[in-house]
N, C-alpha and C positions, 0 to 999 in steps of 0.2 A: 209503924209508919214513920216514926221519927228516925229510925235507923236508915230508912230509904231516903229521906230528905237530907240527912247528913252525908250520905254517899254521893248524892247528886250535887249537893253544894260543894263538896270537896272536889269533885270532878270539874265543876265549872271554874273553881279557883285555880286548879292546876292548868287547865286549858288556857284560861285568861292570862295567867302568869307566863306561860310559855309564849303566847302571842306577843305580849309586851316585851319579853326578853328578845325574841326574834326580831322585832321591829327596831328595838334599841341598838342591837349589835350589827344590823345590816347597814345602817347609815346610808343616807342618800344624798347628803350635801357634798360638794366638791372639796370643801376644807377637810372633812373627816376622811376622805379617801387618800390623802397625802400624809405620810407619816412625819415628814420633816417640816411641814408647814403648819404653824400654830396660828397664823393670821387668817382671818376670814377673807374669802375671795369672792369676786363676782365678775360678770361680763357686762360690758357696756358698749353700745354702738356709738361711734364717733363720726362726725362729718366735718369736712374742712370749711373754715370760714375765717374772716379777718379777726384778729385778736382785739378785744376791747380792754382787757386787763390780763395780768399774769399773776399766778400764785404758785410758789414752790411747794410741791407735795412729794411724798415718797409713794411711788406707784409703779406698776408694770403695765405697759401698753402691749396689746396684741394686735396684729394686723391680719387682713384677709390673706395676704401673700405669706409665704413661708420665709423665715430668716432665722438664723441661729447666731446668737452671741455667746461665745464660749470665753470665759475668763478663768485664768488660773486661780486656784484656791488662794484666798487672802486678798484678792483684788478688790479694792474699795469701789463702792458704787460711784463715787466721784470720778475715779479713773475711767470707768466704763462710760460715764456721761461725757467726759472730756474726749474720749476716743470717738464717740458718736458725733459730738459737735465738730470734731476735726473732719470726719467723713462727710458730714452735711456741708461744711465749708468747702471741702474739696469738690463736692458735687456742684455747688453753686459756682465755683470758679470755673469748672469745666463747662457748664452751661453758658457762662459769660464769654469764655474764650471761643466757644463754637459760634455764638451769635456775632461776635466781632469778626471772626473768620468769614462767615457768610456775608456780612455787610461789605467787607473789604474785597471779597471775590466778586460781588456785584459791581463794585466801583471799578475793579480791574477790567471786567468784561465791558463796561461802559467806556472806559478809556481806550480799550482796544478797538471798539466799534468806531469811536470818534477818530482815532488814528487812521483806521482803514478808510473812512470816508474822506478825511483830509488828504490822504495819499492819492485817492482817485481824483479828487478835485485838482490837486497839484499836477497830476499827469495830464489832465484835460487843459488846464490853464497855461501850462508851460510847454505844450506840444508844438513842434515845428516852428513857424515864424513867431509864435507868441513867447518864445523862450527869452528873447532879449530885445531891447529896443533897436530899431534900424539905425543905420549909420547916417541917415539924412539929418539935416540940420534942424529938425523939428517940423512943425506944421502938421498938416492933415495926413501926411504920409507916415507919421510916427506910429508906434505901436501902443495903443491905450491899454492893452491887457498885461503888459509887462509888470506894472505894479501889483496886479492880482497874483502873478506868479511869485513875486517876492513875498507877498503876504501869506500865500499858501505854504511856501517853504518854511517861513517862520512858524506857522501853525503846526506843521508836521514836526518841527524840532521841539516845540513846546509839548506836543502830544507824546512824542517819544520819551521825553524826560518824565512826564506824568505817568506813563505806563510803566516805566522802569521803577519809579518810586512806589507805585501801587503793587507791582510784582514783589518788591522787597517787603512791603507790609504783609502781603499774603504769606510769604515764606516765614516771616516772624510769627504771624498768627498760627500757622501750622505747628511751629515749634512750641508755642504757648499751649495749644490744644494737647499736644503730645505730653508736655510737662504736667498739665492739669490731669490728664488721664492717668499718668504714673502716680501722681499724688493721691488721686482717688483710690487707685488699686492698693497703694501702701496703707492708706487710712482704713480701707475695708479689711485689709489683712490684720490690722491691729485689733479689729473687733472679733476676729475668728480665732 
């Protein structure tokens, strides 16, 4: 009977040892599946909120969207960080340029609407006999609307100058948006 117990005991040890060996070599952690990564890794969910403090750490962030940062061998992490900061700054500049363009386009539209309204008023106030004072020596026969015609003409002149200035601003804003877009494209190219 002792021989039988010895055979069963040896079998249990062999099967148990094989199970332990199989479990040890299969490895289920992400860090053990990467040959060149000796650092422990983990995933964390992030949410956007206002910063209350900042601390510099060495880490890698992953996002739900896909993006690739390819750096030539030997590129320092600080170089990649600077390129990312340049891309972030270019994105912020583009957003600011677009916001300025939108505001100035609204101002131009408002200026054009005011000019059109003042031109219509000028046409009505200065039509026919209202265009100039009569040749009489004054009195009740004189034209009381003539000053309105002059005021309307001045308003149209002022409006025309304001629209021209607003149009120049919009053109400059469009150039700024184009330059910011080019800067962003260049900055993103540095990351790839």
